[in-house]
C-alpha positions as CSV (number, residue, x, y, z in Angstrom):
1,X,71.1,32.0,-195.3
2,X,72.7,35.4,-193.7
3,X,72.9,35.0,-190.2
4,X,71.6,37.8,-187.7
5,X,73.9,39.1,-185.3
6,X,73.2,39.1,-181.7
7,X,72.9,42.5,-180.0
8,X,75.4,42.6,-177.1
9,X,73.2,43.4,-173.7
10,X,74.6,46.7,-172.0
11,X,75.7,46.1,-168.1
12,X,74.7,48.2,-166.0
13,X,78.2,48.3,-163.9
14,X,75.4,51.1,-160.9
15,X,73.3,48.3,-159.8
16,X,74.9,48.5,-156.4
17,X,73.7,51.4,-156.0
18,X,70.4,49.7,-154.7
19,X,71.4,47.3,-152.2
20,X,74.0,49.7,-150.6
21,X,70.9,52.4,-150.4
22,X,68.7,49.6,-149.3
23,X,71.5,49.2,-146.2
24,X,72.5,52.6,-145.5
25,X,68.3,53.0,-144.9
26,X,68.7,50.0,-142.9
27,X,71.1,51.1,-140.4
28,X,70.1,54.5,-139.8
29,X,66.6,53.5,-138.9
30,X,68.4,50.7,-136.2
31,X,70.2,53.8,-134.5
32,X,67.9,55.9,-134.9
33,X,65.6,53.4,-132.9
34,X,69.2,52.5,-130.4
35,X,69.1,56.5,-129.8
36,X,65.7,56.7,-128.9
37,X,65.5,54.3,-126.5
38,X,69.0,55.6,-124.5
39,X,67.1,58.8,-123.9
40,X,64.8,57.6,-120.8
41,X,62.8,60.9,-119.7
42,X,64.1,61.5,-116.2
43,X,60.9,62.9,-115.5
44,X,58.8,60.3,-116.0
45,X,61.1,57.8,-113.9
46,X,61.7,60.6,-110.7
47,X,57.9,60.5,-110.6
48,X,58.5,56.7,-111.1
49,X,61.2,56.8,-108.3
50,X,59.1,59.4,-105.6
51,X,55.9,57.0,-105.8
52,X,57.7,53.5,-104.8
53,X,59.6,55.4,-102.0
54,X,56.8,57.2,-100.9
55,X,54.8,53.8,-100.5
56,X,57.2,51.7,-99.5
57,X,58.0,54.2,-96.0
58,X,53.9,54.5,-96.1
59,X,54.5,50.3,-95.4
60,X,57.1,50.8,-93.0
61,X,59.8,49.0,-95.3
62,X,61.9,51.8,-95.0
63,X,61.1,52.5,-91.0
64,X,64.3,54.5,-90.3
65,X,66.0,55.6,-93.0
66,X,67.5,58.8,-94.1
67,X,67.1,58.0,-98.1
68,X,66.6,61.4,-99.8
69,X,63.2,62.1,-101.2
70,X,62.7,64.4,-104.4
71,X,60.7,67.7,-103.1
72,X,59.5,68.7,-106.6
73,X,57.9,66.1,-109.0
74,X,58.7,68.5,-111.9
75,X,62.2,68.4,-111.1
76,X,62.8,64.9,-109.9
77,X,66.5,65.8,-109.5
78,X,66.3,67.9,-106.8
79,X,66.5,66.9,-103.4
80,X,65.2,67.4,-99.7
81,X,66.0,64.8,-96.9
82,X,64.1,66.0,-94.2
83,X,60.6,64.4,-95.7
84,X,61.3,61.0,-95.3
85,X,62.9,61.8,-91.7
86,X,59.6,63.4,-91.1
87,X,57.6,60.5,-92.2
88,X,59.3,58.2,-90.9
89,X,58.7,58.9,-87.1
90,X,55.2,60.0,-88.1
91,X,54.9,56.2,-89.0
92,X,57.0,55.1,-85.9
93,X,54.7,56.1,-83.5
94,X,51.5,55.3,-85.7
95,X,52.6,51.9,-85.2
96,X,53.8,52.7,-81.5
97,X,49.7,53.9,-80.7
98,X,48.4,50.9,-82.6
99,X,50.8,48.0,-80.5
100,X,49.4,50.1,-77.4
101,X,46.0,51.7,-77.8
102,X,45.2,52.6,-73.8
103,X,49.2,53.6,-73.2
104,X,49.8,57.2,-72.9
105,X,51.8,59.0,-75.3
106,X,53.2,62.4,-75.2
107,X,56.6,63.4,-76.8
108,X,57.7,66.5,-74.5
109,X,56.2,64.6,-70.7
110,X,58.8,62.7,-70.1
111,X,61.9,65.0,-71.7
112,X,63.1,66.5,-68.1
113,X,62.6,63.2,-66.6
114,X,65.1,61.8,-69.2
115,X,67.5,64.2,-68.4
116,X,67.3,64.0,-65.1
117,X,67.6,60.2,-65.1
118,X,70.6,61.0,-67.4
119,X,72.1,63.1,-64.9
120,X,71.7,60.7,-61.6
121,X,72.8,58.2,-64.1
122,X,76.4,59.3,-65.1
123,X,76.9,60.6,-61.5
124,X,75.9,56.6,-59.8
125,X,78.5,55.6,-62.9
126,X,81.2,57.9,-63.0
127,X,84.0,55.3,-62.6
128,X,82.6,53.3,-65.2
129,X,82.6,56.2,-67.7
130,X,86.1,56.6,-66.6
131,X,87.3,53.5,-67.7
132,X,85.4,53.6,-70.5
133,X,83.2,50.9,-69.7
134,X,80.3,52.9,-69.8
135,X,78.8,55.5,-72.3
136,X,75.8,57.5,-72.5
137,X,74.3,60.1,-74.8
138,X,70.7,61.6,-75.7
139,X,69.1,60.3,-79.8
140,X,65.5,61.0,-80.3
141,X,64.3,58.0,-79.8
142,X,65.8,58.7,-76.4
143,X,68.8,58.0,-73.6
144,X,71.1,55.7,-75.0
145,X,73.1,53.6,-72.1
146,X,76.4,51.8,-74.2
147,X,77.4,48.6,-72.0
148,X,81.0,48.2,-74.0
149,X,82.5,44.6,-74.2
150,X,85.3,45.9,-72.1
151,X,83.9,46.1,-69.2
152,X,80.7,43.5,-69.5
153,X,82.1,40.7,-71.8
154,X,84.2,38.3,-72.6
155,X,85.9,38.7,-76.2
156,X,83.4,36.6,-78.9
157,X,80.9,35.9,-76.0
158,X,77.9,36.3,-75.3
159,X,77.9,35.4,-70.9
160,X,78.4,38.8,-69.1
161,X,81.6,38.7,-67.0
162,X,80.1,38.3,-63.3
163,X,82.7,41.0,-62.0
164,X,80.2,43.5,-63.8
165,X,76.8,41.7,-62.3
166,X,77.0,44.5,-60.4
167,X,77.4,47.4,-61.5
168,X,74.1,46.0,-63.9
169,X,71.9,45.2,-61.0
170,X,72.4,48.8,-60.0
171,X,71.7,49.8,-64.1
172,X,68.4,47.5,-63.6
173,X,67.4,49.3,-60.5
174,X,67.1,52.6,-61.4
175,X,65.5,52.0,-64.3
176,X,62.9,49.6,-62.4
177,X,61.7,52.9,-60.8
178,X,60.2,54.0,-64.3
179,X,58.3,52.7,-66.7
180,X,60.1,53.1,-69.4
181,X,60.3,51.2,-72.3
182,X,63.8,49.8,-73.5
183,X,64.9,48.2,-76.7
184,X,68.2,46.3,-76.7
185,X,70.6,46.9,-79.1
186,X,73.8,44.2,-79.6
187,X,76.7,45.6,-81.9
188,X,80.0,44.2,-83.0
189,X,83.0,46.0,-84.9
190,X,83.6,44.5,-88.7
191,X,86.4,41.7,-87.2
192,X,84.8,38.5,-88.7
193,X,84.2,36.4,-86.0
194,X,83.5,32.6,-87.2
195,X,83.7,30.3,-83.8
196,X,81.2,27.0,-82.9
197,X,78.7,29.3,-81.4
198,X,79.1,32.4,-83.1
199,X,79.3,31.6,-87.5
200,X,78.6,36.0,-88.0
201,X,78.6,39.1,-86.0
202,X,74.8,38.7,-86.9
203,X,74.3,35.9,-84.3
204,X,76.9,37.1,-81.2
205,X,75.0,40.7,-81.5
206,X,71.8,39.0,-80.8
207,X,72.9,36.3,-79.0
208,X,74.5,39.7,-76.8
209,X,71.1,41.3,-76.9
210,X,68.8,38.6,-75.9
211,X,70.8,38.0,-73.0
212,X,70.8,41.8,-71.5
213,X,66.4,40.6,-71.8
214,X,66.6,37.5,-70.3
215,X,68.6,39.1,-67.7
216,X,66.6,41.7,-67.2
217,X,63.2,38.9,-66.9
218,X,64.7,37.0,-65.1
219,X,66.9,38.2,-62.5
220,X,65.3,41.9,-62.6
221,X,62.1,41.6,-63.0
222,X,61.2,44.0,-65.5
223,X,58.0,43.1,-67.2
224,X,58.7,41.7,-70.7
225,X,56.8,43.6,-72.5
226,X,58.6,46.8,-71.9
227,X,61.7,44.8,-73.4
228,X,62.2,44.3,-77.2
229,X,65.8,43.4,-78.5
230,X,67.7,43.5,-81.9
231,X,70.9,43.0,-83.4
232,X,73.2,45.1,-85.9
233,X,76.7,43.2,-86.5
234,X,79.1,45.5,-87.7
235,X,77.0,48.0,-89.6
236,X,75.8,50.7,-86.8
237,X,79.2,51.7,-85.5
238,X,79.8,54.3,-83.4
239,X,83.3,55.9,-84.3
240,X,85.7,54.0,-87.0
241,X,86.9,50.4,-87.5
242,X,90.1,51.7,-88.0
243,X,91.7,52.0,-84.9
244,X,91.9,49.1,-81.9
245,X,90.6,52.8,-79.6
246,X,87.0,53.1,-82.1
247,X,87.0,49.2,-82.8
248,X,86.5,48.3,-78.4
249,X,84.2,51.7,-78.8
250,X,81.9,49.9,-81.4
251,X,81.3,46.3,-79.6
252,X,78.4,47.4,-77.6
253,X,74.8,46.9,-75.9
254,X,72.9,49.5,-76.4
255,X,70.2,49.9,-73.5
256,X,67.5,52.3,-75.1
257,X,65.5,54.0,-72.9
258,X,62.5,55.4,-75.0
259,X,61.4,58.6,-73.8
260,X,58.0,57.6,-74.0
261,X,56.9,56.3,-71.0
262,X,54.0,54.0,-71.1
263,X,51.6,52.2,-68.5
264,X,48.9,49.4,-69.7
265,X,45.8,48.1,-67.6
266,X,46.9,44.1,-66.2
267,X,43.3,43.9,-68.3
268,X,43.9,45.1,-71.7
269,X,47.5,43.9,-71.7
270,X,46.2,40.5,-71.5
271,X,43.0,41.6,-74.6
272,X,46.1,42.7,-76.6
273,X,47.8,39.1,-76.3
274,X,44.9,37.0,-76.0
275,X,42.5,38.9,-78.3
276,X,40.4,35.9,-78.7
277,X,39.7,33.6,-75.2
278,X,36.6,31.7,-76.1
279,X,37.8,28.5,-73.9
280,X,38.0,31.2,-70.5
281,X,34.1,32.3,-71.4
282,X,33.1,27.9,-71.2
283,X,34.7,27.1,-68.1
284,X,32.5,29.7,-66.2
285,X,30.1,28.8,-63.8
286,X,27.5,30.4,-65.8
287,X,28.3,30.9,-69.1
288,X,26.7,33.4,-71.4
289,X,24.3,31.2,-73.7
290,X,24.8,33.9,-77.1
291,X,29.0,33.3,-76.3
292,X,28.6,30.0,-75.3
293,X,25.9,28.1,-77.3
294,X,26.6,29.9,-80.9
295,X,29.8,28.9,-82.1
296,X,28.4,24.8,-81.1
297,X,25.0,24.9,-83.2
298,X,25.3,23.2,-86.7
299,X,22.3,23.4,-88.8
300,X,22.3,22.0,-92.5
301,X,19.8,22.3,-94.8
302,X,19.5,18.6,-96.2
303,X,16.6,17.2,-93.5
304,X,18.8,13.6,-94.2
305,X,21.2,15.2,-91.6
306,X,19.8,16.4,-88.9
307,X,19.9,14.2,-85.8
């Protein structure tokens, strides 16, 4: 019997094109996704940044910041620094009014008095200014009196020099006559400090500021409500830290005489510090029944708990 010959199948040498086409298609899709994700909508990002920055400034988180804000939401790359400054000033004014509701606030009331005070102090401390122990200048917040380390503090110490006590008493005497709020700010240069008392310039600047506050209260008789203290370390220089003279100018304690005087009655001040004082009410000779009895009466719906 004759055997039938098997026909040899034809081999397709172009089957690789199918896999290659699938690979190229997937690779193309991959790069399309990468390109799409890299193209950020700048306008939408600008709107988001504008909204976040405005919200934080309204909350006072960026108080005193000069970070620029976009003038036009449609064009987020154009900036104008004035809205941030105006918003900061408005937030600071509102915060001060809320803190002192019975205080008088008039931005233009004390401008002439501050100028007169600066003239008087520059005349009275002409020798200290000439020796570069004291410096004065005006800022938007008010008049700044800089007590430099060379004249008032030993290096790396928060204690005031005994030789500078007389000049400090004269400064306090002139400020005691006027009801200005005072902000005491401690500043240093950028040279690191690390000793047994101060681990860094933060502690040194803060300790010097609080030491001045302590002296004003204990020694000079200033009211604590007029004073505040802050330490800024080396981050607010008035001169370059690249020279010895510049570093000496940066090591200072600033007494900032804020530009608006305020007066608070003793009753209003006590109410602001102690808004709730039930103990004082119950100690009166004839306490008011609604004030005394209502907080002490307890009623229960369960008759078994009644006395």
